[in-house]
C-alpha positions as CSV (number, residue, x, y, z in Angstrom):
1,M,30.9,-38.5,-9.0
2,H,31.9,-35.9,-6.5
3,M,29.0,-33.8,-5.4
4,T,29.4,-30.3,-3.8
5,R,26.9,-29.5,-1.1
6,P,25.3,-26.1,-1.7
7,P,25.6,-23.5,1.1
8,Q,23.1,-24.1,3.9
9,P,21.3,-21.5,6.1
10,V,23.2,-21.3,9.4
11,P,21.0,-22.5,12.3
12,P,20.3,-20.0,15.1
13,A,23.2,-21.1,17.3
14,Q,26.1,-19.3,18.8
15,D,28.1,-19.3,15.6
16,P,30.7,-16.6,15.6
17,D,30.5,-15.8,11.9
18,R,26.7,-15.6,12.0
19,A,26.9,-13.3,15.1
20,A,29.4,-11.1,13.4
21,V,27.3,-10.8,10.2
22,A,24.2,-10.0,12.3
23,A,26.1,-7.4,14.2
24,V,27.1,-5.6,10.9
25,I,23.5,-5.6,9.8
26,R,22.4,-4.0,13.0
27,A,25.3,-1.6,13.1
28,E,24.7,-0.3,9.6
29,T,21.0,0.5,10.3
30,T,21.8,2.1,13.6
31,A,24.5,4.3,12.2
32,F,22.2,5.4,9.4
33,Q,19.4,6.3,11.8
34,Q,21.9,8.2,14.0
35,R,23.4,9.9,10.9
36,D,26.8,8.7,11.8
37,Y,28.4,8.6,8.4
38,A,31.8,7.3,9.5
39,A,30.3,4.3,11.4
40,W,27.9,3.6,8.5
41,A,30.7,3.6,6.0
42,R,32.8,1.1,8.0
43,C,30.1,-1.5,7.4
44,W,30.6,-1.4,3.6
45,V,33.0,-2.7,0.9
46,Q,34.3,0.5,-0.5
47,E,34.9,-0.6,-4.1
48,P,33.4,0.1,-7.6
49,R,31.6,-3.2,-7.6
50,T,29.4,-2.3,-4.5
51,R,25.7,-1.7,-5.3
52,D,22.8,-0.3,-3.3
53,V,19.2,-0.8,-4.6
54,Y,16.0,0.8,-3.4
55,V,12.4,0.0,-4.4
56,S,9.2,1.5,-3.0
57,P,5.6,2.0,-4.3
58,A,6.0,5.8,-4.1
59,T,9.5,6.3,-5.7
60,G,9.9,3.3,-7.9
61,L,13.4,1.9,-8.5
62,T,16.7,3.7,-7.6
63,V,20.1,2.0,-8.1
64,H,23.5,3.4,-6.8
65,S,26.4,1.6,-8.4
66,G,30.0,1.9,-7.0
67,W,31.2,3.2,-3.7
68,A,31.9,6.7,-5.0
69,Q,28.2,7.2,-5.9
70,I,26.9,5.4,-2.8
71,S,29.0,7.3,-0.4
72,R,28.5,10.7,-2.0
73,Y,24.7,10.3,-1.9
74,M,24.5,8.8,1.6
75,K,26.8,11.6,3.1
76,H,24.4,14.1,1.5
77,V,21.4,12.3,3.0
78,M,22.9,12.2,6.5
79,D,24.3,15.7,6.5
80,S,21.1,17.3,5.2
81,G,18.9,15.3,7.7
82,I,16.5,14.0,5.0
83,G,17.1,10.4,5.9
84,C,15.2,8.3,8.4
85,P,15.2,9.8,11.9
86,N,16.3,7.9,15.0
87,V,13.0,6.1,15.6
88,P,12.1,2.7,17.1
89,F,12.9,-0.1,14.6
90,G,13.1,-3.8,14.5
91,Q,14.7,-6.5,12.4
92,E,12.9,-9.9,12.3
93,N,13.1,-13.3,10.5
94,L,16.9,-13.0,10.0
95,R,18.2,-15.7,7.7
96,I,22.0,-16.0,7.1
97,T,23.6,-18.4,4.5
98,L,27.3,-18.7,4.7
99,S,29.6,-20.0,2.0
100,G,33.3,-19.4,2.7
101,D,33.9,-15.7,2.9
102,T,30.5,-14.7,1.6
103,A,27.2,-14.3,3.5
104,W,23.8,-14.0,2.0
105,V,21.3,-12.3,4.4
106,V,17.5,-11.8,4.2
107,Y,15.3,-10.2,6.9
108,D,12.3,-8.1,7.5
109,E,12.5,-4.7,9.0
110,W,10.0,-2.2,10.4
111,A,10.2,1.4,11.7
112,A,7.6,3.3,13.7
113,P,8.0,7.1,13.1
114,P,5.9,9.0,15.7
115,G,2.6,10.3,14.2
116,S,3.2,8.3,10.9
117,A,2.3,5.0,9.6
118,R,4.5,2.0,10.5
119,I,6.9,1.3,7.7
120,E,7.8,-2.2,6.6
121,S,10.6,-3.3,4.3
122,F,12.1,-6.5,2.9
123,E,15.9,-6.5,3.1
124,T,18.6,-8.4,1.3
125,R,22.3,-8.0,2.0
126,I,25.4,-9.8,0.6
127,L,28.5,-9.5,2.8
128,E,32.1,-10.4,2.2
129,R,34.8,-11.2,4.8
130,I,37.8,-8.9,4.1
131,S,40.8,-9.1,6.3
132,G,38.7,-10.8,9.0
133,D,35.9,-8.3,9.0
134,W,32.4,-8.7,7.4
135,R,31.3,-5.9,5.1
136,I,28.3,-5.2,2.9
137,V,28.9,-5.4,-0.9
138,Y,25.3,-5.4,-2.0
139,A,22.1,-4.2,-0.4
140,A,18.5,-4.3,-1.6
141,F,15.7,-2.4,0.2
142,V,12.1,-3.1,-0.8
143,M,9.7,-0.9,1.2
144,R,6.0,-1.0,1.8
145,H,3.9,0.9,4.3
146,G,2.0,-1.2,6.8
147,D,-1.2,0.8,6.1
148,P,-1.1,2.1,2.5
149,G,-4.7,3.0,2.7
150,G,-4.4,5.1,5.8
151,D,-7.0,5.2,8.5
152,E,-9.8,4.9,5.9
153,A,-8.9,1.4,4.6
154,I,-8.4,-2.1,5.7
155,S,-6.4,-4.8,3.9
156,V,-7.9,-8.3,3.3
157,D,-7.0,-11.4,1.4
158,A,-9.0,-12.8,-1.5
159,T,-11.5,-14.4,0.9
160,G,-12.1,-11.1,2.8
161,Q,-10.0,-12.3,5.9
162,L,-8.7,-9.3,7.7
163,L,-4.9,-8.8,7.3
164,W,-4.5,-5.3,8.7
165,A,-6.6,-2.3,10.0
166,S,-5.7,0.7,12.1
167,P,-7.4,1.1,15.5
168,V,-9.4,4.0,14.0
169,T,-10.7,1.8,11.2
170,L,-11.7,-1.0,13.6
171,A,-13.6,1.5,15.7
172,R,-15.5,2.8,12.6
173,L,-16.5,-0.6,11.6
174,Q,-18.4,-1.1,14.8
175,D,-21.2,1.2,13.5
176,H,-20.5,1.3,9.8
177,P,-23.7,1.5,7.7
178,L,-22.5,-1.1,5.2
179,L,-19.7,-3.3,6.6
180,T,-18.8,-5.4,9.6
181,L,-16.3,-7.9,10.7
182,S,-17.5,-11.5,11.5
183,A,-14.9,-14.0,12.7
184,G,-12.1,-11.9,11.4
185,R,-13.7,-11.7,7.9
186,L,-15.1,-8.6,6.2
187,R,-18.8,-8.9,5.5
188,A,-21.6,-6.7,4.4
189,L,-24.6,-6.1,6.7
190,R,-27.2,-7.4,4.3
191,R,-27.2,-10.8,2.6
192,D,-27.6,-9.4,-0.9
193,W,-24.9,-6.8,-0.3
194,D,-22.6,-9.5,1.1
195,R,-22.9,-11.6,-2.0
196,A,-21.9,-8.7,-4.1
197,L,-19.0,-7.8,-1.7
198,Q,-17.6,-11.4,-1.7
199,E,-17.7,-11.5,-5.5
200,A,-15.9,-8.2,-5.7
201,L,-13.3,-9.4,-3.3
202,R,-12.9,-12.6,-5.3
203,R,-12.3,-10.7,-8.5
204,A,-9.8,-8.4,-6.8
205,G,-8.0,-11.5,-5.4
206,Q,-7.3,-12.7,-8.9
207,Y,-4.8,-9.8,-9.2
208,H,-2.9,-10.5,-6.0
209,G,0.0,-12.1,-8.0
210,Y,2.7,-9.8,-9.3
211,F,2.4,-10.9,-13.0
212,E,-1.5,-10.8,-12.9
213,L,-1.5,-7.2,-11.6
214,H,1.3,-6.2,-14.0
215,R,-0.7,-7.5,-17.0
216,F,-3.8,-5.7,-15.7
217,T,-2.0,-2.4,-15.5
218,Q,-0.5,-2.9,-19.0
219,E,-3.9,-3.8,-20.5
220,T,-5.9,-1.1,-18.8
221,G,-3.3,1.7,-18.4
222,G,-3.8,2.1,-14.7
223,P,-3.9,0.4,-11.3
224,F,-6.7,-1.9,-10.1
225,G,-9.1,0.3,-8.3
226,Y,-12.9,0.8,-8.7
227,P,-16.1,1.5,-6.8
228,A,-18.0,-1.8,-6.1
229,I,-21.7,-1.2,-5.9
230,L,-23.2,-3.7,-3.5
231,G,-26.9,-2.8,-4.2
232,E,-29.6,-0.3,-3.3
233,T,-30.3,1.1,0.1
234,D,-33.7,1.3,1.7
235,T,-34.0,5.0,0.6
236,G,-33.2,4.3,-3.1
237,G,-29.5,5.1,-2.9
238,L,-26.5,2.9,-3.5
239,A,-24.3,0.9,-1.2
240,I,-20.8,1.5,-2.4
241,V,-17.3,0.4,-1.3
242,H,-14.0,1.2,-3.0
243,L,-11.5,-1.6,-3.7
244,S,-7.9,-1.4,-4.8
245,V,-5.1,-3.9,-5.1
246,R,-1.5,-3.3,-4.1
247,N,1.3,-5.4,-2.5
248,G,-0.6,-8.6,-3.2
249,T,-3.4,-7.4,-1.0
250,T,-6.9,-6.0,-1.5
251,Y,-7.6,-2.6,0.2
252,V,-11.1,-1.7,1.0
253,R,-11.8,2.0,1.8
254,I,-14.5,2.4,4.4
255,D,-14.6,6.2,4.4
256,G,-13.3,7.5,1.1
257,D,-14.6,11.1,1.4
258,A,-11.4,12.8,0.2
259,Q,-11.1,10.3,-2.7
260,I,-14.7,10.8,-3.8
261,D,-14.3,14.6,-3.7
262,R,-11.1,14.5,-5.8
263,R,-12.7,12.2,-8.4
264,L,-15.9,14.4,-8.6
265,T,-13.7,17.4,-9.1
266,V,-12.0,15.7,-12.1
267,A,-15.4,14.5,-13.4
268,Q,-16.8,18.1,-13.2
269,A,-14.0,19.3,-15.5
270,V,-14.3,16.3,-17.9
271,Y,-18.1,16.4,-18.3
272,G,-18.7,20.0,-17.8
273,L,-20.9,19.5,-14.7
274,S,-22.5,22.4,-12.8
275,D,-21.8,22.9,-9.1
276,G,-25.4,21.8,-8.4
277,Q,-25.0,18.6,-10.4
278,V,-21.8,17.8,-8.6
279,R,-23.4,18.4,-5.2
280,L,-26.2,16.0,-6.2
281,A,-23.7,13.4,-7.5
282,R,-21.9,13.6,-4.1
283,Q,-25.0,12.8,-2.3
284,I,-25.7,9.9,-4.6
285,A,-22.2,8.6,-4.2
286,D,-22.8,8.6,-0.4
287,G,-25.7,6.1,-1.0
288,K,-28.7,8.5,-1.1
289,G,-31.6,8.4,-3.5
290,P,-33.0,11.5,-5.1
291,K,-35.5,12.3,-2.3
292,E,-33.0,11.8,0.5
293,A,-30.4,13.8,-1.5
294,A,-32.8,16.7,-2.0
295,E,-33.5,16.8,1.7
296,A,-29.7,16.9,2.5
297,L,-29.1,19.7,0.0
298,G,-32.2,21.7,0.9
299,I,-33.7,21.6,-2.6
300,S,-36.9,20.2,-4.0
301,V,-37.2,16.7,-5.3
302,N,-38.0,18.1,-8.8
303,T,-34.7,20.1,-8.8
304,A,-32.8,17.0,-7.7
305,R,-34.4,15.0,-10.5
306,T,-33.6,17.7,-13.0
307,H,-29.9,17.6,-11.9
308,L,-29.9,13.9,-12.2
309,S,-31.4,14.1,-15.8
310,R,-28.6,16.5,-16.7
311,L,-26.0,14.2,-15.3
312,Y,-27.3,11.4,-17.4
313,E,-27.3,13.6,-20.5
314,K,-23.7,14.9,-20.0
315,T,-22.2,11.5,-19.1
316,G,-24.1,9.3,-21.5
317,V,-25.5,6.9,-18.9
318,N,-29.1,6.3,-17.8
319,A,-29.0,4.7,-14.4
320,Q,-27.6,5.7,-11.0
321,T,-25.5,2.6,-10.8
322,A,-23.7,3.4,-14.0
323,L,-23.4,7.0,-13.1
324,V,-21.7,6.4,-9.8
325,R,-19.3,3.8,-11.4
326,L,-18.4,6.3,-14.1
327,L,-18.0,9.4,-11.9
328,L,-15.9,7.5,-9.3
329,S,-13.7,5.8,-11.8
330,V,-12.2,9.0,-13.3
331,G,-9.0,10.6,-12.1
């Protein structure tokens, strides 16, 4: 029986077709950054069957079908200046599979806009050789930011091993009151806290797979994100970190002030909390007990305890741990 050998990835040698395909990939990106529409358009098959697909966490899915739609939109993007600026970028892990006059290309790309987070994307291109020239007939662009959590978060795997952190975050971890890095792994400073942290990371790691996280969002109606309470502090407060899962990664916020304030604003509206009760809740969310919170707010311990009792009444919980989890889970 005659067997047809499937197309094979072309090895990184001086293959003229591979070099020509790689040149088109580079030229298309460069032309887009330089807003050179004519040079960009020359890289494409200009027919109704051409397709361009974009996917990102922020914008979801966008599909442009046919050269008329693709060209009209991209000309608008370049003319208006809303596209990517001419910034440093790189293309890595280029893999080209050739089969006759068709090339299948996958690669990773990054861009580093000044003053912004590094942007990473996973790229797929299908090219056809037409009249001796390679041109793109299909493009898929899947984007993720290198630091979705910003300067207040680090990304770790299911075992707590560090995957990414900004220099700012690494500096903050050196004197963080709850967390530290040990042999590249995120740990809590106290043994009992660390047991709780590792268990929380293990639970979050169960949702690193696409279908596991997709089912979670379907069943719960929202993304995976919650305040993990590690235990009590020496002053009777709570040790808290915020976990979320995106991009097959667990993100741990080490300084979630803005997020806490936003959630408490929502909780105030939902539960009808007074300003004084919200201020006390903010101190408790920072890990303070009633006495320490009272000192920070300049009120008496009795007033702080009265605010706490009212918080319990309005939210229907009767413990600080449950209160913090409830208030920081809304919104």
